[in-house]
C-alpha positions, 0 to 999 in steps of 0.5 A: 610311676617310673620303673627302677632297676632292681638295685633301686636306681633309675633305669639307664633311659631314665638316667639319660633323661635326667641328664638331658633335663639338666641340659635343658635347665642349663640352657645355653650353659650346656651348649657352651660346655665344649667351648673354652671357659671364656666363651661359655662365660661370655654366654652366661654373662648375657643373662642365660643363668640368673646370678651367674656372676655371683659366685662365692669367692671361697670357691676360688680360694677356699680356706682348706683345713690343715694341720696346726703345728705347735712349737716350743720356744726353741722351734722344736715341735710339741704337737700337731693338731688338726680336724683334717690332716692336710698340708697345702703345697703348690703344684711345683711341689707335686710330682709330675707323675702325680699330676699326669696320673690324676688327670689320666684316670679322672679327666683325660681331656682336662686341658682340652675342654671347658668346665664340663666335657660334652664329649665325655658326657656323650661317651659316658651316656653311650657306654652306660646304655650299652652296659645297662648300668652306670659304669662311667661318669662324666664329671670333670676335675673342675666339677669334682673340685667344686663339689669338694669345696662344698663338702669341705665347707660342710665340715663335720656337719652331716646335714651340710655334707648331705646337702653338698653331695645331694644329686638333684637337678638344682645342685647339678646346675649350680655345679655347672655354673660355678665350674664355668666361672672357676675355670675363667677365674683360676685357670687349669693349673690352679684348678689342678693344684687346688683339686690335689690339695682338697681331695680325700685320699683315705686313711684320714689324709686330705690332699696329696701331700698328706696322702704321700706322707701317710702311705709312703712317708715321703713328700708328694714331689718325690712320688714315683710313677707307680706310687703316683698311680696308686694314690690317683686310683684311691680317689674314686673309692678311698675305702675300696682301694685302700692299700693298707686294708686291701692290697690286692684291690689297690694293686688292680686299681693302680695298674688300671691307672698305669695303663690309662697313663700309657693309653693317653701317652703320658708314659710308654707301654714299657714304662707302664709294664715295668711299673705294673710289675713293681710290688707296692711298697708302703711305708705307712706313717700313722697320723699323730694328731692332737695334744695327746701326742705332745712331747715330754708330758706337755699335753696339758700345755698344748690344750692350754694353748688351744684354750687361748686361741679359741677363747681370747678375742685377739684371735677373733671377735666371736667364739665362732670365728675363733673356733673356725680359726682353730678348725681350719688350722694351718697355723704355726704357733710358737709358744713359750714352753722351754724344752729343758724346763718341760722335760725337768718338770715332767720328770719331777711331776712323775718322780714321786707321784704315780699316775695310778695314785689317788693323789695327783700333782701339778708343776708349773714354771714361769719366767720372772719379768716376762710372764712366759710359762716355761713348763706345765706338767702333771703326774697323770698323763694327758688323754681320755683313756681312764683305764690308763689313768689319763685325764684332760683336767688341767690341774695347773689352771683355772676352770675357764681354761680347762682346770678344776671347778674351784682350784685348790686352797693354798694354805700358808703359801698366801702369807707372803702376800699379806706380808707384802701388803703390810710392808707396802703400808709401812709396817716394819718387818720388826712388827711383833705380836704376842699371842697364845696359840689360839685367839679370837678377833672381832670380825668387824675389825676386818674391813672390806674395800667399801669400808664395811665389816667383813663379818659381825662374828668373832674370828677364832684363829689357832696355830697348829700346836699349843707350843706355838705361842709367844712373841713373833716378828714378821720374819719368824712368823713367816718362818714358823707360819704362825696363823695368829700372827698373820691374822693380826698382821692382816688386821693391822695392814687391812683386809682391803689392802691384802686383797688388793695386793693379791689382785696386783700379783695375779692371785685369782680364784680357781672358779674365776669368781672375784676374791671374797672379802673374808678375813681367812684370806690371809691363811690361804682359804680362797682357792687358786691355781698353781699357775697363779701361784707361780706367777705371783711369786715371780713378782717377788723374784722380779723385784715387785713387778708382776707380769701376767702369764702368757703361753704364745710368742707368735702365730703364723698363718699358712700364707705367712701372715702373722696374727697379733697375740696376747702380750704379757701385761707387766705392772709394778705391784709393790716397791722393789724394796718390799720385794727384796725384803720378802725375798730375804725373809723367804730365803731362810725357808729353803736354807734351814727350814722345812723347805731345806729338802727343796733348797738349791745349794748353788744359787740364791733361792727362796720359797714357802711351804703350805698345807691345808686342813687335814692335809688335803693340799700340800704346796711348795712355791719357790723361786730364783731370780730367773725362775718361779715354780709352783708345786701342788699335791692333792686330790684331783677328783670330787672326793678330797683325800686327807694325806695322812697314813697314805702311800704316794709314789710307793712311799708311805707318809704318816703325814704329807708336808709341804717340805717333804713331798712338794719340796723335793718335786720342786727341787727336781724341777728347778735343778733340771731347768736351771743352767749351772752357769747362770746364778743371778742373786737377789738384791741384798737388803737388811731386814729389821728384826724385833728384839729377840724373845725366848719362845717358852715351851718351844720343844713341847710336843715338837720332835715328832718326825714324819717320812720326808720331814727334814727339820732341824731345830736350834743351830743354824737358824736363819732367825737369829735370837728366836728359837725355831721348832723342828717343823720350822715352816708351816703350821700344818707343814711340818707335823700333823693336826691343827689348822694351818689355814683356818680357811674353812672357818672364815668369820 
């Protein structure tokens, strides 16, 4: 058994023998290490080392992990994300002092020897024998660079890191082989540049530019001699010489580097003495990494961008390829996010719902005609610290993109989609139905797209209150959100046609499963997402043309090359006349209905309120010709809380309604987002009406008011000739009980 030192390592003699063993294994390679790289390469090319020319290309230009910068649509920074904080810079952008300092302390003969330094090896062996230890190593910058490439490629995989750093004869020979050819392929200056960009400088900083910013808050090109010496000294042991944690050790090491620079003639002894006497003045800039640092509450949007890059085939054929693209980073991603809209939406989302409430909200804005997501905000902050009520659950999107498992029932906000399907089939807005407050419809009268009955059981449908009975046309039924009317309208227009219209305008289920052929679809029973609802209503605003939502405008790689990005797909989902008619019918909701708390007085706007059974979800989805916004309020956890007799945002609500909580949130977001000088109008169109009929018993039980309700009966009705109850819009939207949706009781 060979003898070992007390520290567990090999004796000095054994170390020397081991190193000479490497030389023996390397054959003529080691014999040529003191020669110029070309000479050594020539020896190798004669077959001295098998496979010598099969050096991996990535050793020459490895894809270094860098920070990715995410920008808004005006070019402002939203966030930076990285697995390793690094900014690659050319040698000309690195201070000459830094270049000289790293060479002086790590490899003073860098420009004189080949890939490995024979004199350095012999000198190191001699000193180590004299000292009885391993006081000095002999790796050149080129060899260190090669090792760093393997470590970089290993990433965060412990097994691969261990393999890249193992001290075996085979590994040493491999490093020697690669180092020689790297010198031939790259040359000294490029190797130095690569080395300074790949090396770890402690404090999560990889590469000299990140290190300079971390410790001194300045660019590497502006480093002074004493600052450069400090950074060069850190490389040998980033933890031991960390100036943030141990200024005394860091100062000693810096002074050692300065003296070495004087010894090799890079600076004079007087310059070294002056620099040694200069106290270290750190200006530490803490790393800002990840979507948690995103501005104006845009962390959820930032994470949505990540989901796109790692999930869309546009960014790589396989999930592994896309994950590597994101991990390596160095990307500049310009997004659709509008800073003004995001700030307004974030203010709105946090204005009436507190982050520690058991109820949460989500606000999404989409620009009609483009599909561009302008804003995405929530009442809870983005992050993993539950003690601060943070969450990474994106309530605005579907499960596949980081949202909740199922999404949320949308209640009466689905009814305009049924109306659009009916209009497309040629059914007039004047179509009227007369019904009691509760009806039963045969399940087989609702047909799937395969012309099969949706159900063999009857479908029992009821309105919120017994007073909601009589004759209604499409306008008044939308205004009062009459469930029985829309059940009959879906029956007449066709379940298949209704589902087809929903698909055309991007209505998706939150769990990413196909829409189900169930009659209760018309009452909002199939869960969706705020993003899908904002995009669907944007189709109404855009005169019937639906554009799929997008979040990315451009992606630029570190070399300036632009990647192809997913484009919005726009299709005419309905005729312009159908959309214009829907717009006119929904204008009344924000002018005089329960949505009037959301109404904008300075421009054309339209929208629809919605609540679901037991008020577990409340919505307001509305739009102007140039902006569509969806607001959802409800429970974001496994337990769904009914929103009756509840305090939200410090305000007590006997019953939450679409107009009294989501509506004002919507108004705040829209007001802050829109430019007062831009007030486009909806295309005017005459909407046929049914012959007016008096609603009997209209006032029976209708005058209960809730905090946040702002319903006005009688005068000023947008539905001429038809009486309007105080809670004009919405089944469940105005007052408590009953079924606005009936969705949980499908046929």
